[in-house]
Short mmCIF file of the C-alpha atoms (twelve columns), coordinates in Angstrom:
data_MODEL
# 
_entry.id   MODEL 
# 
loop_
_atom_site.group_PDB 
_atom_site.id 
_atom_site.type_symbol 
_atom_site.label_atom_id 
_atom_site.label_alt_id 
_atom_site.label_comp_id 
_atom_site.label_asym_id 
_atom_site.label_seq_id 
_atom_site.Cartn_x 
_atom_site.Cartn_y 
_atom_site.Cartn_z 
_atom_site.pdbx_PDB_model_num 
ATOM 1   C CA . MET A 1   -11.409 -20.799 -14.929 1 
ATOM 2   C CA . ALA A 2   -13.558 -19.005 -12.382 1 
ATOM 3   C CA . ASP A 3   -17.071 -20.291 -11.680 1 
ATOM 4   C CA . THR A 4   -19.020 -17.357 -13.112 1 
ATOM 5   C CA . THR A 5   -22.370 -19.179 -12.931 1 
ATOM 6   C CA . THR A 6   -22.576 -18.820 -9.146  1 
ATOM 7   C CA . SER A 7   -19.763 -16.525 -8.040  1 
ATOM 8   C CA . HIS A 8   -20.631 -13.387 -10.034 1 
ATOM 9   C CA . VAL A 9   -23.324 -12.371 -7.538  1 
ATOM 10  C CA . SER A 10  -21.952 -9.309  -5.825  1 
ATOM 11  C CA . TRP A 11  -21.871 -8.068  -2.281  1 
ATOM 12  C CA . PRO A 12  -24.342 -5.225  -1.545  1 
ATOM 13  C CA . HIS A 13  -21.361 -2.986  -0.803  1 
ATOM 14  C CA . TRP A 14  -17.638 -3.393  -1.251  1 
ATOM 15  C CA . ARG A 15  -16.798 -1.833  2.134   1 
ATOM 16  C CA . TRP A 16  -16.526 -4.483  4.832   1 
ATOM 17  C CA . ASP A 17  -17.888 -2.192  7.534   1 
ATOM 18  C CA . ALA A 18  -20.908 -1.164  5.428   1 
ATOM 19  C CA . LEU A 19  -22.190 -4.753  5.427   1 
ATOM 20  C CA . SER A 20  -24.376 -6.371  8.055   1 
ATOM 21  C CA . THR A 21  -24.033 -9.705  9.826   1 
ATOM 22  C CA . ARG A 22  -26.922 -10.899 7.620   1 
ATOM 23  C CA . ASP A 23  -24.848 -10.223 4.511   1 
ATOM 24  C CA . PHE A 24  -22.083 -12.533 5.718   1 
ATOM 25  C CA . GLN A 25  -24.518 -15.193 6.926   1 
ATOM 26  C CA . ALA A 26  -26.405 -15.196 3.621   1 
ATOM 27  C CA . ARG A 27  -23.217 -15.832 1.680   1 
ATOM 28  C CA . ALA A 28  -21.597 -18.404 3.969   1 
ATOM 29  C CA . ASP A 29  -20.217 -21.430 2.111   1 
ATOM 30  C CA . THR A 30  -21.024 -19.958 -1.316  1 
ATOM 31  C CA . ALA A 31  -18.793 -19.654 -4.361  1 
ATOM 32  C CA . LEU A 32  -18.855 -15.890 -3.840  1 
ATOM 33  C CA . MET A 33  -17.466 -16.214 -0.303  1 
ATOM 34  C CA . ALA A 34  -14.852 -18.717 -1.437  1 
ATOM 35  C CA . ARG A 35  -13.501 -16.295 -4.057  1 
ATOM 36  C CA . THR A 36  -13.806 -13.047 -2.082  1 
ATOM 37  C CA . VAL A 37  -10.584 -11.150 -1.335  1 
ATOM 38  C CA . ALA A 38  -10.470 -9.028  1.824   1 
ATOM 39  C CA . VAL A 39  -8.171  -6.046  1.216   1 
ATOM 40  C CA . LEU A 40  -6.597  -4.488  4.309   1 
ATOM 41  C CA . PRO A 41  -5.412  -0.940  3.430   1 
ATOM 42  C CA . LEU A 42  -2.267  -0.008  5.331   1 
ATOM 43  C CA . GLY A 43  -1.072  3.560   5.773   1 
ATOM 44  C CA . ALA A 44  0.909   5.498   8.349   1 
ATOM 45  C CA . THR A 45  0.918   8.802   10.208  1 
ATOM 46  C CA . GLU A 46  4.480   10.065  9.952   1 
ATOM 47  C CA . GLN A 47  6.496   13.057  8.878   1 
ATOM 48  C CA . HIS A 48  7.188   13.534  5.181   1 
ATOM 49  C CA . GLY A 49  9.652   16.391  5.139   1 
ATOM 50  C CA . PRO A 50  8.800   20.083  5.400   1 
ATOM 51  C CA . HIS A 51  6.406   20.117  2.424   1 
ATOM 52  C CA . LEU A 52  3.998   17.197  2.913   1 
ATOM 53  C CA . PRO A 53  1.432   16.292  5.599   1 
ATOM 54  C CA . LEU A 54  1.629   13.369  7.999   1 
ATOM 55  C CA . CYS A 55  -1.124  11.481  6.167   1 
ATOM 56  C CA . VAL A 56  0.812   10.825  2.929   1 
ATOM 57  C CA . ASP A 57  0.928   7.024   3.138   1 
ATOM 58  C CA . THR A 58  -2.697  6.740   4.202   1 
ATOM 59  C CA . ALA A 59  -3.852  9.177   1.512   1 
ATOM 60  C CA . ILE A 60  -1.951  7.275   -1.185  1 
ATOM 61  C CA . THR A 61  -3.359  3.913   -0.108  1 
ATOM 62  C CA . GLU A 62  -6.929  5.214   -0.042  1 
ATOM 63  C CA . GLY A 63  -6.513  7.206   -3.253  1 
ATOM 64  C CA . ILE A 64  -5.370  4.139   -5.168  1 
ATOM 65  C CA . ILE A 65  -8.181  2.013   -3.727  1 
ATOM 66  C CA . ASP A 66  -10.746 4.681   -4.665  1 
ATOM 67  C CA . ALA A 67  -9.366  4.713   -8.215  1 
ATOM 68  C CA . MET A 68  -9.458  0.908   -8.296  1 
ATOM 69  C CA . GLN A 69  -13.169 1.047   -7.451  1 
ATOM 70  C CA . VAL A 70  -13.810 3.029   -10.646 1 
ATOM 71  C CA . HIS A 71  -12.021 0.420   -12.766 1 
ATOM 72  C CA . TRP A 72  -13.793 -2.409  -10.905 1 
ATOM 73  C CA . HIS A 73  -17.224 -0.931  -11.687 1 
ATOM 74  C CA . ALA A 74  -16.218 -0.497  -15.333 1 
ATOM 75  C CA . GLN A 75  -15.767 -4.261  -15.744 1 
ATOM 76  C CA . PRO A 76  -18.659 -6.538  -16.757 1 
ATOM 77  C CA . GLU A 77  -20.323 -7.764  -13.572 1 
ATOM 78  C CA . ASN A 78  -19.588 -11.439 -14.212 1 
ATOM 79  C CA . THR A 79  -15.836 -10.723 -14.537 1 
ATOM 80  C CA . ARG A 80  -15.359 -8.574  -11.439 1 
ATOM 81  C CA . PRO A 81  -13.344 -10.257 -8.687  1 
ATOM 82  C CA . PRO A 82  -15.384 -10.226 -5.455  1 
ATOM 83  C CA . LEU A 83  -13.594 -8.076  -2.905  1 
ATOM 84  C CA . LEU A 84  -14.238 -6.349  0.402   1 
ATOM 85  C CA . ILE A 85  -12.241 -3.351  1.613   1 
ATOM 86  C CA . LEU A 86  -11.495 -3.382  5.331   1 
ATOM 87  C CA . PRO A 87  -11.119 -0.186  7.418   1 
ATOM 88  C CA . THR A 88  -7.837  1.581   6.683   1 
ATOM 89  C CA . GLN A 89  -5.085  1.234   9.273   1 
ATOM 90  C CA . ALA A 90  -3.875  4.836   9.465   1 
ATOM 91  C CA . ILE A 91  -1.241  4.374   12.176  1 
ATOM 92  C CA . GLY A 92  1.475   1.916   11.302  1 
ATOM 93  C CA . PHE A 93  5.046   0.943   12.121  1 
ATOM 94  C CA . SER A 94  7.103   4.144   11.825  1 
ATOM 95  C CA . PRO A 95  9.868   4.158   14.463  1 
ATOM 96  C CA . GLU A 96  12.399  5.421   11.900  1 
ATOM 97  C CA . HIS A 97  10.487  8.718   11.839  1 
ATOM 98  C CA . ALA A 98  9.894   9.032   15.584  1 
ATOM 99  C CA . SER A 99  12.442  11.857  15.998  1 
ATOM 100 C CA . PHE A 100 10.250  14.151  13.905  1 
ATOM 101 C CA . ALA A 101 7.314   15.939  15.529  1 
ATOM 102 C CA . GLY A 102 3.856   14.664  14.702  1 
ATOM 103 C CA . THR A 103 4.841   11.096  13.893  1 
ATOM 104 C CA . LEU A 104 2.649   8.386   15.427  1 
ATOM 105 C CA . THR A 105 3.890   4.816   15.524  1 
ATOM 106 C CA . LEU A 106 2.872   1.498   16.992  1 
ATOM 107 C CA . SER A 107 5.468   -0.862  18.428  1 
ATOM 108 C CA . ALA A 108 6.361   -4.001  16.500  1 
ATOM 109 C CA . THR A 109 4.631   -6.122  19.142  1 
ATOM 110 C CA . THR A 110 1.449   -4.063  18.950  1 
ATOM 111 C CA . ILE A 111 1.195   -3.957  15.172  1 
ATOM 112 C CA . LEU A 112 1.854   -7.679  14.768  1 
ATOM 113 C CA . ALA A 113 -0.876  -8.406  17.300  1 
ATOM 114 C CA . LEU A 114 -3.264  -5.854  15.759  1 
ATOM 115 C CA . TRP A 115 -2.994  -7.091  12.188  1 
ATOM 116 C CA . ASN A 116 -3.118  -10.698 13.356  1 
ATOM 117 C CA . ASP A 117 -6.316  -9.991  15.300  1 
ATOM 118 C CA . ILE A 118 -7.879  -8.402  12.217  1 
ATOM 119 C CA . GLY A 119 -6.946  -11.541 10.277  1 
ATOM 120 C CA . ALA A 120 -8.600  -13.681 12.934  1 
ATOM 121 C CA . GLY A 121 -11.826 -11.713 12.449  1 
ATOM 122 C CA . ILE A 122 -11.616 -12.138 8.674   1 
ATOM 123 C CA . ALA A 123 -11.237 -15.898 9.066   1 
ATOM 124 C CA . ALA A 124 -14.083 -16.089 11.584  1 
ATOM 125 C CA . SER A 125 -16.342 -14.281 9.082   1 
ATOM 126 C CA . GLY A 126 -15.701 -16.959 6.456   1 
ATOM 127 C CA . VAL A 127 -13.399 -15.062 4.090   1 
ATOM 128 C CA . ARG A 128 -10.258 -17.023 3.229   1 
ATOM 129 C CA . ARG A 129 -8.295  -14.672 0.953   1 
ATOM 130 C CA . VAL A 130 -6.476  -11.579 2.203   1 
ATOM 131 C CA . LEU A 131 -4.408  -8.862  0.546   1 
ATOM 132 C CA . LEU A 132 -2.379  -6.461  2.680   1 
ATOM 133 C CA . PHE A 133 -2.118  -3.296  0.550   1 
ATOM 134 C CA . ASN A 134 0.508   -0.833  1.695   1 
ATOM 135 C CA . SER A 135 2.098   2.556   0.960   1 
ATOM 136 C CA . HIS A 136 4.718   2.735   3.736   1 
ATOM 137 C CA . GLY A 137 8.096   1.173   2.960   1 
ATOM 138 C CA . GLY A 138 9.033   0.919   6.629   1 
ATOM 139 C CA . GLN A 139 6.475   -1.787  7.343   1 
ATOM 140 C CA . VAL A 140 7.109   -4.176  4.453   1 
ATOM 141 C CA . SER A 141 8.970   -6.588  6.745   1 
ATOM 142 C CA . VAL A 142 6.037   -6.533  9.186   1 
ATOM 143 C CA . MET A 143 3.653   -7.501  6.386   1 
ATOM 144 C CA . ASP A 144 5.828   -10.524 5.600   1 
ATOM 145 C CA . MET A 145 5.610   -11.726 9.191   1 
ATOM 146 C CA . VAL A 146 1.868   -11.168 9.461   1 
ATOM 147 C CA . ALA A 147 1.177   -12.937 6.168   1 
ATOM 148 C CA . ARG A 148 2.983   -16.070 7.341   1 
ATOM 149 C CA . GLN A 149 1.359   -15.859 10.763  1 
ATOM 150 C CA . LEU A 150 -2.147  -15.705 9.271   1 
ATOM 151 C CA . ARG A 151 -1.362  -18.586 6.948   1 
ATOM 152 C CA . GLN A 152 -0.102  -20.722 9.821   1 
ATOM 153 C CA . GLN A 153 -2.768  -19.911 12.420  1 
ATOM 154 C CA . TYR A 154 -5.911  -19.577 10.299  1 
ATOM 155 C CA . GLY A 155 -5.129  -21.297 7.006   1 
ATOM 156 C CA . LEU A 156 -5.686  -18.094 5.044   1 
ATOM 157 C CA . LEU A 157 -4.279  -17.356 1.611   1 
ATOM 158 C CA . VAL A 158 -2.442  -14.085 2.254   1 
ATOM 159 C CA . TYR A 159 -0.548  -11.789 -0.087  1 
ATOM 160 C CA . SER A 160 1.119   -8.474  0.662   1 
ATOM 161 C CA . CYS A 161 1.566   -5.712  -1.888  1 
ATOM 162 C CA . SER A 162 3.009   -2.190  -1.855  1 
ATOM 163 C CA . TRP A 163 1.986   0.289   -4.548  1 
ATOM 164 C CA . PHE A 164 5.575   1.268   -5.304  1 
ATOM 165 C CA . ASN A 165 6.453   -2.304  -6.334  1 
ATOM 166 C CA . LEU A 166 3.682   -2.619  -8.920  1 
ATOM 167 C CA . PRO A 167 4.669   -2.568  -12.632 1 
ATOM 168 C CA . ARG A 168 4.639   0.798   -14.350 1 
ATOM 169 C CA . THR A 169 3.651   1.838   -17.847 1 
ATOM 170 C CA . GLU A 170 6.125   3.057   -20.439 1 
ATOM 171 C CA . GLU A 171 4.559   6.518   -20.147 1 
ATOM 172 C CA . ILE A 172 5.455   6.687   -16.461 1 
ATOM 173 C CA . GLU A 173 8.922   5.286   -17.075 1 
ATOM 174 C CA . ALA A 174 9.514   8.020   -19.635 1 
ATOM 175 C CA . LEU A 175 8.797   10.616  -16.931 1 
ATOM 176 C CA . SER A 176 11.098  8.941   -14.412 1 
ATOM 177 C CA . ASN A 177 14.821  8.494   -13.989 1 
ATOM 178 C CA . ALA A 178 16.870  5.722   -12.419 1 
ATOM 179 C CA . HIS A 179 18.542  8.022   -9.873  1 
ATOM 180 C CA . GLU A 180 15.242  9.225   -8.399  1 
ATOM 181 C CA . ASP A 181 13.742  5.734   -8.527  1 
ATOM 182 C CA . ARG A 182 16.605  4.455   -6.395  1 
ATOM 183 C CA . PHE A 183 17.242  7.316   -3.991  1 
ATOM 184 C CA . GLY A 184 13.904  9.170   -3.854  1 
ATOM 185 C CA . VAL A 185 12.571  6.845   -1.198  1 
ATOM 186 C CA . HIS A 186 10.631  9.226   1.061   1 
ATOM 187 C CA . ALA A 187 8.708   12.404  0.241   1 
ATOM 188 C CA . GLY A 188 10.559  12.605  -3.065  1 
ATOM 189 C CA . GLU A 189 9.207   13.146  -6.556  1 
ATOM 190 C CA . ASP A 190 6.669   10.308  -6.710  1 
ATOM 191 C CA . GLU A 191 5.034   10.754  -3.322  1 
ATOM 192 C CA . THR A 192 4.913   14.508  -3.767  1 
ATOM 193 C CA . ALA A 193 3.439   14.110  -7.249  1 
ATOM 194 C CA . ILE A 194 0.684   11.823  -5.976  1 
ATOM 195 C CA . MET A 195 -0.167  14.226  -3.171  1 
ATOM 196 C CA . ARG A 196 -0.273  17.128  -5.651  1 
ATOM 197 C CA . HIS A 197 -2.860  15.079  -7.548  1 
ATOM 198 C CA . LEU A 198 -4.884  13.776  -4.587  1 
ATOM 199 C CA . CYS A 199 -4.622  16.577  -2.010  1 
ATOM 200 C CA . PRO A 200 -2.987  19.639  -3.610  1 
ATOM 201 C CA . GLU A 201 -4.225  21.922  -0.832  1 
ATOM 202 C CA . TRP A 202 -2.068  19.998  1.669   1 
ATOM 203 C CA . VAL A 203 1.187   20.288  -0.300  1 
ATOM 204 C CA . ALA A 204 3.533   23.200  0.443   1 
ATOM 205 C CA . MET A 205 5.591   23.273  -2.754  1 
ATOM 206 C CA . GLU A 206 7.395   26.415  -1.572  1 
ATOM 207 C CA . HIS A 207 9.203   24.107  0.879   1 
ATOM 208 C CA . ALA A 208 9.882   21.343  -1.660  1 
ATOM 209 C CA . GLN A 209 13.412  20.889  -2.898  1 
ATOM 210 C CA . HIS A 210 15.841  18.231  -4.046  1 
ATOM 211 C CA . PHE A 211 16.482  16.473  -0.741  1 
ATOM 212 C CA . ALA A 212 19.814  14.711  -1.229  1 
ATOM 213 C CA . SER A 213 20.261  11.378  0.531   1 
ATOM 214 C CA . THR A 214 23.413  10.109  2.231   1 
ATOM 215 C CA . SER A 215 22.773  6.801   0.483   1 
ATOM 216 C CA . GLU A 216 23.926  8.518   -2.699  1 
ATOM 217 C CA . GLN A 217 27.319  9.102   -1.067  1 
ATOM 218 C CA . ARG A 218 27.569  5.496   0.097   1 
ATOM 219 C CA . ALA A 219 26.662  4.259   -3.369  1 
ATOM 220 C CA . ALA A 220 29.543  6.255   -4.839  1 
ATOM 221 C CA . GLN A 221 32.015  5.222   -2.133  1 
ATOM 222 C CA . TYR A 222 31.370  1.570   -1.239  1 
ATOM 223 C CA . ASP A 223 30.938  -1.429  -3.516  1 
ATOM 224 C CA . LEU A 224 28.904  -3.638  -1.178  1 
ATOM 225 C CA . ILE A 225 27.267  -1.586  1.562   1 
ATOM 226 C CA . GLY A 226 26.487  1.049   -1.056  1 
ATOM 227 C CA . ASN A 227 24.944  -1.109  -3.781  1 
ATOM 228 C CA . GLY A 228 21.500  -1.264  -2.163  1 
ATOM 229 C CA . LYS A 229 21.358  -5.072  -2.257  1 
ATOM 230 C CA . SER A 230 24.212  -6.782  -0.434  1 
ATOM 231 C CA . ALA A 231 23.779  -5.233  3.016   1 
ATOM 232 C CA . LYS A 232 21.018  -3.271  4.718   1 
ATOM 233 C CA . MET A 233 21.486  -0.590  7.340   1 
ATOM 234 C CA . GLY A 234 19.255  -0.244  10.391  1 
ATOM 235 C CA . TRP A 235 18.389  3.380   9.693   1 
ATOM 236 C CA . MET A 236 16.508  6.334   11.076  1 
ATOM 237 C CA . MET A 237 15.225  8.906   8.606   1 
ATOM 238 C CA . GLN A 238 17.622  11.585  9.806   1 
ATOM 239 C CA . ASP A 239 20.472  9.283   8.746   1 
ATOM 240 C CA . TYR A 240 19.432  9.929   5.136   1 
ATOM 241 C CA . ASN A 241 18.493  13.590  5.362   1 
ATOM 242 C CA . ARG A 242 18.065  15.877  8.368   1 
ATOM 243 C CA . GLN A 243 14.915  17.398  6.901   1 
ATOM 244 C CA . GLY A 244 13.201  14.020  6.815   1 
ATOM 245 C CA . ALA A 245 12.906  13.616  3.056   1 
ATOM 246 C CA . ALA A 246 14.892  11.913  0.306   1 
ATOM 247 C CA . GLY A 247 14.367  12.675  -3.367  1 
ATOM 248 C CA . ASN A 248 13.665  15.484  -5.797  1 
ATOM 249 C CA . ALA A 249 10.330  16.759  -4.505  1 
ATOM 250 C CA . ALA A 250 10.723  19.973  -6.476  1 
ATOM 251 C CA . ALA A 251 10.308  18.037  -9.731  1 
ATOM 252 C CA . ALA A 252 6.898   16.619  -8.770  1 
ATOM 253 C CA . THR A 253 3.862   17.354  -10.925 1 
ATOM 254 C CA . ALA A 254 0.198   16.562  -10.399 1 
ATOM 255 C CA . GLU A 255 0.099   15.101  -13.916 1 
ATOM 256 C CA . LYS A 256 2.642   12.430  -13.017 1 
ATOM 257 C CA . GLY A 257 0.827   11.837  -9.748  1 
ATOM 258 C CA . GLN A 258 -2.402  11.085  -11.600 1 
ATOM 259 C CA . LEU A 259 -0.604  8.645   -13.895 1 
ATOM 260 C CA . LEU A 260 0.933   6.877   -10.893 1 
ATOM 261 C CA . VAL A 261 -2.405  6.534   -9.105  1 
ATOM 262 C CA . GLU A 262 -4.309  5.312   -12.162 1 
ATOM 263 C CA . ASN A 263 -1.608  2.821   -13.063 1 
ATOM 264 C CA . ALA A 264 -1.372  1.473   -9.507  1 
ATOM 265 C CA . ALA A 265 -5.176  1.159   -9.364  1 
ATOM 266 C CA . ARG A 266 -5.285  -0.941  -12.520 1 
ATOM 267 C CA . GLN A 267 -2.399  -3.124  -11.359 1 
ATOM 268 C CA . LEU A 268 -3.947  -3.554  -7.908  1 
ATOM 269 C CA . LEU A 269 -7.208  -4.724  -9.468  1 
ATOM 270 C CA . THR A 270 -5.241  -7.289  -11.458 1 
ATOM 271 C CA . VAL A 271 -3.575  -8.515  -8.251  1 
ATOM 272 C CA . VAL A 272 -6.969  -8.890  -6.560  1 
ATOM 273 C CA . GLY A 273 -8.322  -10.783 -9.568  1 
ATOM 274 C CA . GLU A 274 -5.411  -13.199 -9.598  1 
ATOM 275 C CA . ILE A 275 -5.673  -13.862 -5.861  1 
ATOM 276 C CA . SER A 276 -9.413  -14.500 -6.295  1 
ATOM 277 C CA . GLN A 277 -8.713  -17.202 -8.879  1 
ATOM 278 C CA . LEU A 278 -5.990  -19.075 -6.990  1 
ATOM 279 C CA . PRO A 279 -6.777  -22.460 -5.430  1 
ATOM 280 C CA . LEU A 280 -7.103  -22.143 -1.654  1 
ATOM 281 C CA . PRO A 281 -4.486  -23.824 0.558   1 
# 
């Protein structure tokens, strides 16, 4: 059970960079500091086919966090998990998209060092709990490495989470299909739907189509390398589709996008709350 007698006192702002040094000093060694979760939003700047902008992953991350803020404020004050949102990392690890114009990517060495250095600053400020929140599938493996590194070097409790792995409601499942869920991995129906909800003016639906993926052919042809579990290919995006997208973008609706964002926001808030309650290492 959380200590609500002393830990419900909130931060003056939930944005890390809107606080002052005094704010951190005043809360050092308090129950609030001990339970606070620092959320590091992770995006990317990379191509998303002919119909979506480069900012898709960053926009999705920030859109879900903004929606989470609404749900957080709707909770009674003494039940809200204390959290601080760090500055969004808008350039990530995207070498698989480097052949497409506009893509920006950091090297593996740079991004490991960058995220580790941010973790060092979190630890030095007295916060012990960290959540890496991500919208780019290509950097999931990097998050795993950073989480272990921060645990080993600074004793932090670190979790990583991607919006597309959060549980979904029955309403969303009813609007989805197994084929798209498996093969619509980049700029497909879900990402296009979310962008139609968040930034409709940046979506060129006249260029959206059903972008077939070569992984569909492998799934039909090969038992092991095609099953999506037994073996993993070192891929570049053009290996899946020469237009840089995979999935049925033409089927995307803003209504589904809103459902996806709201659901992910509620689930993300639950994740933050559970991390806040865990015993520290």
